[in-house]
C-alpha positions in Angstrom: -41.6 7.1 -9.0 -40.7 3.4 -8.7 -43.0 0.7 -9.9 -43.6 -2.3 -7.8 -41.4 -4.4 -10.1 -38.5 -1.9 -9.7 -38.9 -1.9 -6.0 -38.9 -5.7 -5.8 -35.7 -5.8 -8.0 -34.0 -3.3 -5.7 -35.0 -5.3 -2.7 -33.5 -8.5 -4.2 -30.4 -6.6 -5.1 -29.8 -5.5 -1.5 -30.6 -8.9 -0.2 -27.9 -10.4 -2.4 -25.5 -7.7 -1.3 -26.2 -8.6 2.3 -25.8 -12.3 1.6 -22.5 -11.8 -0.2 -21.1 -9.6 2.7 -22.2 -12.2 5.2 -20.4 -14.9 3.2 -17.2 -12.9 3.1 -17.3 -12.4 6.9 -18.1 -16.1 7.3 -14.8 -17.0 5.7 -12.9 -14.9 8.2 -15.0 -16.3 11.1 -14.4 -19.9 10.0 -10.6 -19.3 9.9 -10.7 -17.6 13.3 -12.8 -20.5 14.8 -10.5 -23.1 13.2 -7.6 -21.3 14.8 -9.2 -21.5 18.2 -10.2 -25.2 17.8 -6.6 -26.2 16.9 -5.5 -25.1 20.3 -7.3 -28.2 21.7 -5.0 -30.3 19.6 -2.0 -29.1 21.5 0.7 -26.6 21.1 2.3 -28.2 18.0 -1.0 -28.3 16.1 -1.9 -24.8 17.1 1.5 -23.4 16.1 1.4 -25.3 12.8 -2.0 -23.8 12.0 -0.8 -20.4 13.1 2.3 -20.5 10.8 0.1 -21.3 7.8 -2.8 -19.0 8.6 -0.8 -16.0 9.7 0.1 -15.2 6.1 -3.5 -14.8 5.2 -6.0 -14.1 7.8 -3.9 -12.2 10.2 -2.9 -9.5 7.7 -4.3 -6.0 7.6 -5.5 -6.4 4.0 -7.3 -9.6 4.7 -9.0 -8.2 7.8 -10.1 -5.1 5.8 -11.4 -7.2 3.0 -13.1 -9.9 5.1 -14.2 -7.9 8.1 -14.4 -4.1 7.6 -15.7 -4.0 4.0 -18.4 -6.6 4.6 -19.4 -5.0 7.8 -19.9 -1.6 6.3 -21.5 -3.1 3.2 -23.9 -5.1 5.4 -24.8 -2.0 7.4 -25.4 0.1 4.3 -27.6 -2.5 2.7 -29.6 -2.8 5.9 -30.1 0.9 6.1 -31.1 1.1 2.5 -33.6 -1.7 2.9 -35.1 0.0 6.0 -35.4 3.3 4.4 
């Protein structure tokens, strides 16, 4: 049986996991939004950003690491905290 201290420590652990997964997703979101905003600077600005960003945030590995893994991690942490 868990003590109150162990339960509080577990709760803090899962809160940190959720915060870290949210931060990872935020990196992807910020790049995605920056990409969209550059379109307002004209075709040249947008294309320049795309050329630089394409190597990173538009790769399968990057999307898995900054979208899929954080999403699953966040959901698991939420379920654990609810249960």
